[in-house]
C-alpha positions, 0 to 999 in steps of 0.5 A: 664278609665273604662266604669263605669267612662265614662262621659255622653255627649249630642250633640246639632247640628246634621249637617255634622260634627256631623257624624264624632264625632259620629263615633269616639265616639265608640273608646273612653271609656272616654265618651258616647253620651247619646242624640242628639238634633237640632233645626230641629227635623228631623236632630236629629232623623236621627242622632239618628237612624244612630248611635243608640242614643236618639234624644231629644229637646234642652231643654230636653238635657240641663235639663238632670242631667245625661249629664255632657258635651254639645258637641256644633256642631252648626254653629259659630254664634250660638256657644255663645248662646248654650254655655252660655245656657249649662253653665247656665244649669251646663254643661261643654261645648266642641265646634267645632271651632271656639270658637265664632265669636269674642273675646268678645263672647269668653270672656263671655263664659270663664268668665261664665265657671270660675264663675260656676266652669265649663270647656270649650273645643274646637276643633280642636284636630288634634294637638293631633295626632301622627304626630303633637305630634312627631313634638312637641317632635322633637322641644322640643328635639332641633332637629332644634335648636331654631325656628325663622320663619315659613310658614303656607298655607291653600289655596283652591277654596271654600267649595261651591263646595261640601257643600249643605248649604255653606252660613255660610262660607261667612258671615261676622261674623265667615265666611271666610277661616281664621275662618274656617280653621285658627284654625287648623293651628294656634292651631298647631303652638301654640302647637309647638311654644307657644303663639302669641304676634302680627299680621298684614295682607292684604286681598282681595276678588276675586270672588263673589257671589259663586255658590253652586255645589252640593245638592238640592240647586245646582246652587243657588248663595251665597253672599260673605260678608267676606274677602276670601283671607288673607295673614299675619304675626304672631310674637310669644312671643318666637320671631319666625315670621310665615307667614300665608295665608288662602284662598277660592280663590286659585284653586291650589298651591305647598306650604306645609301646615306648615314649621318651620325654626330653627337655626340648621335645618328645619321641614316640618309639616303635614296637621294640618287638619289631625291627621297623616302625614309625618314629615320631618327634614333637618339638616344643609347641609343635606337632608330631612329625615322623622321622624319614625312612632309614633304609636300615633293617626293616621288618622282614623279621631279621631275627639273626641280625645280632647273631650275624653281628656277633659272627662278624665281630669274631672275625673282625676282633671287635665287640658285638652289640647284642652282648652278654654284658648287655643281656646280663644287665637287662636280666638284673633289671627284670629280676629286680622289677619282679622281686620288687613286685613280689616284695611290697615295691621295695626299691632294688639297686642294680649292681651291674652296668653295661655300655650302650651298644655301638650304633649300627649305621643307617642306610644298610642293605640286607646282609651288611653290618657296620 
């Protein structure tokens, strides 16, 4: 794509994550950030000044006919309201994860987008990174045979140690480690293994309340309303069974992020919160061997890659990879795991399905999308 074909994007929500998107935007010719807005005008003005764009009100951004995509970077409980407002204004929407705080909200967004002929996209897009695409390629080539099992671990002490306003991480709706970090792991697993059929889980809370460690509110207590440690299992439609654990309770551990076990070998997958990392394969009776470098998107923190792919897909009239279908399925899986953990580990059937996203070509240079 050329700059003449670029898609105009407006950002609503100028919190911590907006800086990562604004920095990465300069790498992609598929779109341009035309304006930023926030319910706090000073936050929008600060980001506009830092990155050389325009700050406007939310109402003005939604009314601007030149803006085609709204990048929704608000907190999770606001995702639905902002997305519906943008869709009603005739804009495509790309949002930060999770898609919404529950499946009903996500379905309302998807239904409105379909009715209006618009697109929804959603983070995470790290599964499009070079290392994760190399893992996908190796699985598709049968390097470890048929995948039948796996593990996924995200365990850390909690974001109150570094985030100045961590309250939303501990609310009941949209809070907790599953809704915060689960999207990275489950999205990557769906990219590798396909959709999930059913889940079950147990959960617990070990420490409450939490104390803020940095910033102007240092020392203030944050109440805990959500389940902060969830250990569960997912059965994929393919038959593969994957154990998953997400936690804001664990100070240190020795588990790798993701491992996939196949009939002809095993695979270690890199951190799904990053675009790069080492992928290792062990074939029968062999030793771990790293896959060669892929020269795809690495970890310059390309947290606009999914948005750039969506912008290109709009111009090229093709499906985009970090799609609403994918994010709604991941949302239902997460909600099912949380529900199971809070209701005695009952098995929850996942009703939605999605296609595995199309693979992204290896060997891409920055800014290319194929």
